C-alpha positions in Angstrom: -76.4 62.8 14.6 -74.9 66.2 14.1 -75.3 68.4 11.0 -72.9 67.6 8.2 -73.3 70.8 6.1 -73.4 70.8 2.3 -72.5 67.3 0.9 -71.9 65.9 -2.5 -72.5 62.1 -2.3 -71.0 60.0 -5.1 -72.4 56.5 -5.4 -73.8 53.9 -7.7 -74.4 50.5 -6.2 -76.8 49.2 -3.5 -73.9 49.1 -1.1 -74.1 52.8 -0.4 -77.9 53.1 0.0 -78.1 52.6 3.8 -75.4 55.1 4.4 -77.0 57.6 2.0 -80.1 57.4 4.0 -78.2 58.4 7.2 -76.4 61.2 5.4 -79.7 62.5 3.9 -81.0 62.9 7.5 -78.0 64.9 8.7 -76.9 67.0 5.7 -78.0 70.6 5.6 -78.0 70.2 1.8 -77.3 67.2 -0.4 -76.4 66.5 -4.0 -76.2 62.9 -5.2 -74.0 62.1 -8.2 -74.5 58.6 -9.7 -74.1 56.7 -13.0 -76.7 57.3 -15.8 -79.8 55.1 -16.1 -79.0 52.1 -18.4 -81.0 49.6 -20.4 -81.7 46.4 -18.4 -83.8 43.3 -18.6 -85.3 41.6 -21.6 -87.0 44.7 -22.8 -83.9 46.8 -22.2 -85.9 49.4 -20.3 -83.9 52.2 -18.7 -83.1 51.4 -15.1 -81.7 53.8 -12.5 -78.9 52.8 -10.2 -79.9 51.9 -6.6 -78.4 55.2 -5.4 -80.3 57.2 -8.1 -83.5 55.4 -7.3 -83.2 56.2 -3.6 -82.5 59.8 -4.3 -85.4 60.3 -6.6 -87.8 58.5 -4.2 -86.8 60.8 -1.4 -86.7 64.0 -3.4 -82.9 64.4 -3.3 -81.4 66.3 -6.2 -79.3 63.9 -8.4 -76.9 64.3 -11.3 -76.1 61.4 -13.6 -73.2 62.4 -15.8 -71.8 59.6 -18.1 -68.2 60.7 -17.2 -67.1 62.5 -14.1 -64.3 64.0 -16.1 -66.8 65.7 -18.5 -67.1 69.4 -18.3 -70.8 69.0 -17.5 -70.0 66.9 -14.4 -67.2 69.3 -13.3 -69.4 72.3 -13.7 -72.3 70.6 -11.8 -70.0 70.0 -8.8 -68.2 73.3 -9.0 -71.5 75.2 -9.0 -72.9 73.2 -6.1 -69.9 74.3 -4.0 -70.0 71.4 -1.5 -68.4 71.6 1.9 -67.1 68.0 1.2 -67.2 65.0 -1.1 -68.2 61.5 0.1 -67.8 58.6 -2.3 -69.3 55.2 -1.7 -69.0 52.6 -4.5 -69.2 55.0 -7.3 -67.3 53.2 -10.0 -65.1 56.0 -11.5 -62.0 57.8 -10.3 -62.6 61.4 -9.2 -60.4 63.9 -11.2 -57.8 65.7 -9.0 -59.4 69.1 -9.5 -62.7 67.8 -8.1 -60.9 66.4 -5.1 -60.0 69.9 -4.2 -63.6 71.1 -4.0 -64.8 72.1 -0.5 -62.8 72.9 2.6 -62.8 69.3 3.9 -60.8 66.3 2.9 -62.7 64.2 0.3 -63.6 60.8 1.8 -64.3 57.3 0.4 -65.9 54.3 2.1 -64.1 51.2 0.9 -65.3 47.6 1.8 -62.0 46.1 2.7 -59.2 46.6 5.2 -56.9 48.7 3.1 -54.2 48.5 1.9 -55.5 45.0 1.2 -57.7 44.7 -1.8 -57.5 48.0 -3.5 -59.5 48.4 -6.6 -62.5 46.6 -8.0 -64.5 43.9 -6.2 -62.8 44.1 -2.8 -65.6 42.0 -1.1 -65.2 39.2 -3.6 -61.4 39.4 -3.3 -61.7 39.1 0.5 -63.6 35.8 0.2 -61.5 34.5 -2.7 -58.3 35.0 -0.7 -59.7 33.2 2.3 -59.1 36.2 4.6 -60.0 35.7 8.3 -61.2 39.3 8.4 -63.0 41.6 6.2 -64.2 45.1 7.0 -64.5 48.8 6.1 -62.1 51.6 5.6 -62.9 55.3 5.6 -60.1 56.9 3.7 -59.1 60.2 2.1 -59.4 60.2 -1.7 -56.3 60.9 -3.7 -55.4 60.7 -7.4 -54.1 57.2 -6.9 -56.7 54.5 -6.6 -57.6 53.6 -3.0 -54.1 54.7 -1.8 -55.1 57.7 0.4 -54.5 58.0 4.1 -56.8 56.0 6.4 -59.3 57.9 8.7 -60.8 54.8 10.4 -61.2 51.1 9.9 -63.8 48.6 11.2 -62.7 44.9 11.0 -65.2 42.1 10.8 -64.3 38.5 11.7 -65.4 36.1 8.9 -66.9 32.6 9.4 -65.5 31.3 6.1 -68.9 30.5 4.8 -69.9 34.0 3.5 -71.0 34.6 -0.1 -70.2 38.0 -1.7 -73.8 39.2 -1.6 -74.1 38.3 2.1 -70.8 40.0 3.1 -71.6 43.0 0.9 -75.0 43.4 2.6 -73.6 43.1 6.1 -70.8 45.6 5.4 -73.4 48.0 3.9 -75.4 47.9 7.1 -72.3 48.3 9.1 -71.2 51.4 7.1 -74.6 53.0 7.9 -73.9 52.4 11.6 -70.3 53.3 12.1 -69.4 55.9 9.4 -71.8 58.7 10.5 -70.0 59.4 13.8 -66.8 59.8 11.8 -68.5 62.1 9.4 -69.5 64.3 12.4 -65.9 64.6 13.3 -65.2 65.4 9.6 -67.8 68.1 9.6 -66.2 69.6 12.8 -62.8 69.8 11.0 -61.1 67.4 13.4 -60.4 64.6 11.0 -57.0 62.9 11.5 -55.6 60.2 9.2 -52.7 57.7 8.9 -50.8 56.9 5.7 -51.2 53.5 4.2 -48.3 51.0 4.1 -47.9 50.7 0.4 -45.6 47.7 0.8 -48.6 45.7 2.0 -51.0 46.7 -0.8 -52.8 44.1 -2.9 -54.9 44.9 -6.0 -58.1 43.5 -7.4 -58.8 43.9 -11.1 -62.4 43.6 -12.5 -63.4 40.0 -12.9 -64.2 38.5 -16.3 -66.3 35.6 -17.3 -63.2 33.4 -17.6 -62.5 33.9 -13.9 -65.5 31.9 -13.1 -64.3 28.7 -14.8 -63.7 26.0 -12.3 -60.5 24.0 -12.6 -61.4 20.7 -10.9 -57.7 19.9 -10.4 -57.6 22.8 -7.9 -57.8 22.2 -4.1 -61.4 21.9 -2.9 -61.0 24.8 -0.5 -60.1 27.1 -3.4 -63.1 25.9 -5.5 -65.3 26.5 -2.5 -64.1 30.1 -2.2 -64.5 30.6 -5.9 -68.1 29.6 -5.8 -68.9 31.8 -2.8 -66.9 34.8 -4.0 -67.9 35.1 -7.6 -71.6 35.7 -7.0 -73.4 37.3 -8.7 -70.6 38.1 -11.3 -69.1 36.3 -13.1 -70.5 33.2 -11.3 -68.6 30.0 -10.9 -69.2 27.6 -13.9 -68.1 24.4 -15.6 -69.0 22.6 -18.8 -70.7 19.3 -19.4 -70.9 18.1 -23.0 -70.0 21.7 -24.2 -72.8 23.1 -22.1 -72.0 25.8 -19.5 -73.3 24.8 -16.1 -73.4 27.4 -13.3 -72.4 26.2 -9.8 
């Protein structure tokens, strides 16, 4: 893999860890930006995000601002002076002025075939909708959520039996395999992109606990998708004698 230059990698969830490992091998310099450590578990001990944990384990500098729009976060990225920004499952919108940092187009790896399933939980949305295909999109970040031009896409045929954790893991591994060659082109300044067809866009809002409730009058195929899609959050559930039962 060719050298990628000076990269700011913005990520939070485990989805981005395999790709971060590849980027760490090829970047001439790397700064990881992730969400802050948060209390977790019964003892509410501070726990790092999967991306932060990987960065610390491998000696990669990491910043964990509470808000990317804060002056602290902006100054951290400005002073780092990256050649380019790469975002993978970060969880916050990047302010427009930060999108202009570096000489390269800022890129985002999104786990759906955009413009389908813009927004939160695209993997779960793919299963819930009963799509025949899922996949990855490498896109240019813009001020509008997941609406930027497409650099590349990698479709994946679905069996119809996937759960969200399974599909998320397989797409994570796929990203580590197929995205790095596109990043080499990006580093060489040869990236081309195609505008999205906004008329075909669908949107996914964050799920709530109520979304997991099973309506037993619904078709069985829909319930099956709900059970497979809403793992681990919010989980599919029903009630028996006023007790919540997870399915």
